[in-house]
N, C-alpha and C positions, 0 to 999 in steps of 0.2 A: 820726068820724074824718075829717080833712081830706084834700084831694087829695095833699098832700106825703107824708102818712103812707102812703096807699095806694101811691103811686109808690115810696116807700122799701121797703115790704114786697114789692111786686112785683119790684123790682130785686134785693132780697136773695134772694128765691126763685129768680130767674133765675140769680143767681151760684152759689147752692148746686147748682142743677141742672147748670150748666156744669162746676163742679168735679167733681161726681160722674161726669159723662160723660167728662171728661178722665181721671179715675182709672181708670175701666173700660176706656177706649180704651188707656191706657198698659199696663194689665195684659194686654190682648189682643195689643198690638203688641210688648211686650218681647221675646218669644221670636224675633221677626223682626228685632230690632235687635241682632245679636251684638256689634257694636263697643261700643255703650253698655253692654250687660250685662257684657261682658268688662272694660271699663274700671272699672266699679264693683266687679266681683269681684276684680280684681287690685290695687285701691288699697292701697298700703302701710299697715300698721297704725301704723308710725312713719315720720315724714318726716325726722327727724334721726337719723342712725346714727353712733354713736361707734365708730370702728374703731382698735384699737391697732396699733402697729408697733414693731419694734426697728430701730435705725439700721444697716441692711444694704442692699446693692444690691437684693436681691430683695423689698424692700418697695415697689418702684417702682409696681406696679399700683394699690396703695392710694392713693399720692400722685397718680398720673396721673389716676385716676378722679375724684378730688376737684378737682384743679387745672384739669382740662380740661373739666369739666362732663358727663362721661359719667353721673354719678349723677343729674343733673337730668333726663336723658332718661327715667329710670324713676321719677321722682316722689320721689326722696330726696335728702338732702344728707349726704354723708359728711364726718364730722369726724375727721380723723386725730389720733391721740393717741400721742405719742412716749413709749415706756416704757423704763425703765432696765435691765430684765433679763427673762429668760423666766419667772422666778419671779413677777415683778410681773404679767406678762401672765396667767399662770395664775390668780393670786389675783383679779385684777380681772374676769376672765371668770366665775369661780365666784361672786363676790359681786355680779355685775351692774353693776359700774362701767363695763365695756365691753360693747357689744352683740356685737361680734365682733372678731377680731384676725388679723393676719399671725402665723402660729404654726408652731412645729415640728411636723411630722407626729407624731412619737413622743410629744411632750408631750400632745397631745390624747388619744391612746390610753392613755398612762400615767395621766392623771387619771381617765379613764373606768373604769380598772381599780383605782384607788385606790393605785397604786404611785408616782405622781409628785406626790403631794399629796392633799388631801382628795378622797375619791371623789365624783364627780359625773357624771351622764349628759352626754356630750359629743357634738359633731357636727362633721364635716368637710363643709363646703359645696362646696368645690372645691380643686383643687391650684393653687397660684399659680405655681410654677416647677419646672423640672427643672435638675439640674447646677449648676455654678458655685460650689462650696465648695472648700476646700483644706486640706491638712495642711502646716503650716509647722514647720520645725526651726530651732533657734537657730544663730547665727553661731559660737558656741562649739563646737557639734557639728561644723559644717563645718570649723573649724580643726583638729579631731581626725581629719579625713579622712572624716567621714560625709556622703555625698552621695546615698545611696540607702537603700531599705528594708533591703536585704541587709547593707549596711555598718552600719546601726543595730543590726540583730540581732546581728551579730558583736561590736560594742562592748558591748552590754548583757550578753551572755553572758561576754565576756572580762574586763570591768571592772565587776563588779556594784556598784551604788550605788542610791540612790533617784532614779531618773530620773522626772521629773515632766512629765506631759502634761495639758493643759487641754482641756475640752470645755465646752459651754454649758448643758446641762441633763441630768440623769441618764438620762432615758428618751428624750431627743431625738435628732434626726438626727445631729448632730455627734458625740455619744457613740458612736452605732452605726457611723458611718463610721470613726472613729478605732479602735474596737475591732476592726472587721472588717479594716481595713488592717494593724494591728499583728499580728493573728492570721495573716493571709496571709503575713507576713514570718517567722512562727514565734515571735512574741513573745506571751506570755500577758498581756493588758492588765490582768488582775486580780491577778496574782501577781508578775510580773517588772518592772512599772513602777507608778508611782503616778499616779492620775488625779484631777484637781480640777475644780471648776466655776468658770468665770469668765465674766461677761457679755461679749458680743462686742466692744463698743467699748473694753473694758479689756484685751484680749489683748495689744496692741502694747506698752502701758505696762508690763505685767507681764513681758513678755519682755525689754524694755529694761533692767529692773533685775535680770535673771537669776533670776526666780522660777520659770521653767519651761524645759524642754528642747524642748518642742514644743507645738503646739495644733492643733485642728481647728475651723474657724469659716467663716462665710460671707464673701464679699467685701463691702467692699474691704479687709478687715483682713489678708488674706494678701499682697495687692499692696502694702499700706502697709508691711509688715515689710521687703519688698524695697526700697521707696523710701527707708526709713529706715536701711537697711543693718544690720538687726539679725537677719534670718533669711532663709530661702529656702524655696521650695515643693518639697517632696519628692514630693508626689502631689496630683493633683486628685481630687475625689470622682467625677467622671465616668470616671476610670480605675478606681475601685473598682466602680462600677455605671453603665455608660453609660445616660444618660437616666433617672437615678434620680429618684424623687419627692423634693421638698424641703419648702418651706413650703406651708402650706395656709391657707385661710380657715376659722378655727376659731371655734366658739361653743358654747353649751350646748344640750342637747336641749330644755330648757324654753323657751329663747328661740326656737328654730325652731317649736315647737308653738304658742307665743303669737303669733309674727310670721311666718307662712308667706309672706305676700305681700312683706313687707319683705326676707326672706331671698332670695326669688326676684329681687327688684329689685336687691339688693346683688350677687348673683352675676352678673346680666346686665350691670351697670355695670362690674364688674371684668373680665368677658369682653371687653367693648369696649376697656377699657384695655389688656388683655393683647394683643389683636390689634394695637393701635396701637404698643405697645412693640416687638413682634417685627418690625415693618417696619424693615429696616436703616437706612433714611434718617432714621428718628426717634430712633435710639439716642443719638447724640451730644447732642441737645437734652434728652432725658430724663436723661442722665447729669448734665448741668449743672443741671437742675431738682432732682434729688434730692440733689445735693451741698450744697445750702443748709444753713446751720446748724440750721434748724428740722427738718431731716430726717436725712440721713446724717452731715452735718458732716465731710466729707473733701474734699480737693482733687479737682475734676472730672477732671483727667487720671488720677489714681489709680483713680477709678471707671471711667472710660471705656474704658481698655485692655481689661480682661477682660470688661467689659460688651459690647464689640463683638467679643470672641473673640480679641483680640491678647494672647497670653501671653508672659511671660518668667519664668524660674524663679529668677533671682538667682544662677545658676551659669554664666551665659553663653549659655544656650539660649533661643531665641525661636521661637515658632510661632503659626500661626493654628489655634486648636483646632477639631477636627471636631465636638465636642459641647459648645459653650459654653452659658451660661445661656440657657434658653428660657422664654418666658412664654406661648406660644400654640401654635405649630406646627399650625395648622389645627384647633385645639381638642383635639389629642391630649394636650397638656400638662395641660389643666385638668380632664379627666374624673377623678373620684375612684375609680379602679380599686379594686375590693375586694382584689385581690392585693397592691396597694401597702400598704394598711393591715395586711393579714395578715403581710406580711414583717416589719414592726416588732414584731409580737407574737412571731414566731419568734425574733427577736434578744433580746427581753426574756426569753424562756424560756431561750435559749442562755446568757445571762449571769447567770441566777439571779435576775432581777428579779421574775419570777413563778415559782412553784415547781412548778406543774402545768400541763399543756397546757389552754388555754382552748378554748372553742368558736370557733376561729379565724374561720370564715366567718360564724358568727352574730354575733360581736362587730363584725366589719367591716360587716355589714348594718345593725346598730344605729347605728353612728357615721357612715358615709359616706352622705350624703343624696342618693341617686341620683335620686329623683323630683324633688326641688327643683332639682337640677342640670339635669335634662333639660328641665324647664319653662323655666328661665332661658335655657338654650341655644337653645331654640326662639324665645324672645323676641328674643334677640340675633342670630339667624340663624347659629348656630354648629353645625357637624355634630357628631354624637355617635358615638363608636366603637360597633361592634356588640357587642363582648364586654366583660363586666365584669371580665375577668381579662386579664393579659398575661404574656409570657414574657421573661425576661432572663437573661443569663450574666454573672456577677460576676467580679472580678479573679482569684479562685482557680479559675476554670473551672466552678464549680458552677452549675447551672441552677435558677432559681426560676420556677415557674409557678403556684404556689398550689394544686396538686392534692393534695398530701399534706404539709401544714404540720408536723404533729407529727414525721413521719419526717425532714423537712428540718431542723427544729430540733435533732434528736438526732444528726444525721449528722456534725457538725463534730468534728474531733479536739481542737481547743482550745476549751474552753468552761468554764463554772463547774463 
């Protein structure tokens, strides 16, 4: 053996020894390097996350997180995907075409129970916003003297016909706000009027051709009816339930189990976006951003008014709303309260969408991903409410606190 061979063997042995020593040292030191260990443990399983949205003002946090780079901070790239209807959102979540989506709270719960489509384990990662939806009545009703809920009830009973009202999904938020408001006026939404499903961006066009007497939808499609002089706002949903839960970040249970770190990163990014949007000085710029044809596709001034809390009802009244659309509010908006999810179950029971009382709390615990949310909130530096439940008083004076959901669901005079 020559000198070169010996030197090569000696060098190889030395390198093997050093590699082994480094590996051992790394194993010893790893517990003392929490930053490195945590970075590895928290690495997203997916770096590109396809997130659906419907063209509504309250999709803003998805768009802002993507456009302003809050997603990159947590190692992911959000790819916003504009969808045509809530049924399309449901189907694409269930079949895996979307990772997650801006979604109706009640849609997620309905699919989980198998009453809003194919049954599938679902998950709510966070609440995206509170308030900011509306109930619009047609100009034709206004011309008949209907300018309030009481006047509508009087007309419906005095002049029976097929009054048609639209909502956006059978188990969704808009259906529940519409039904609750009608019932509070003394109108049975299942027997005294007809309800139909219409995708949000199509509401104005359908009212323009006299296909409906009223609708419940998110902004800017209530403001747009006023701008186009085809309808007026008879009620806001924050009048029905002040600081009510509205859209959520929804996905499937399987997706969360397979991508827990991605879920955490996605929630953290949207929390950052939510905090940014809720700063009043940022609202006008965000309104212009989401007005783009690729997103909401509506004139920025139509979006901006109610987005900044400046309301008019189309009847001559203007006001600065005390409960406008909120996206953050110090993190109180975003926490997925169990009582919020349970409320939708009580209304599904009230209106006969489910026939027997479910395990209200158990279902809410299955769907609302509190552990994922808490971890994400810690990453984003967002405080978490102490209680998983909250108390609210709705338009009819009835208090909801989540303590006895079956009794609450059975307590209403007008129901299925």
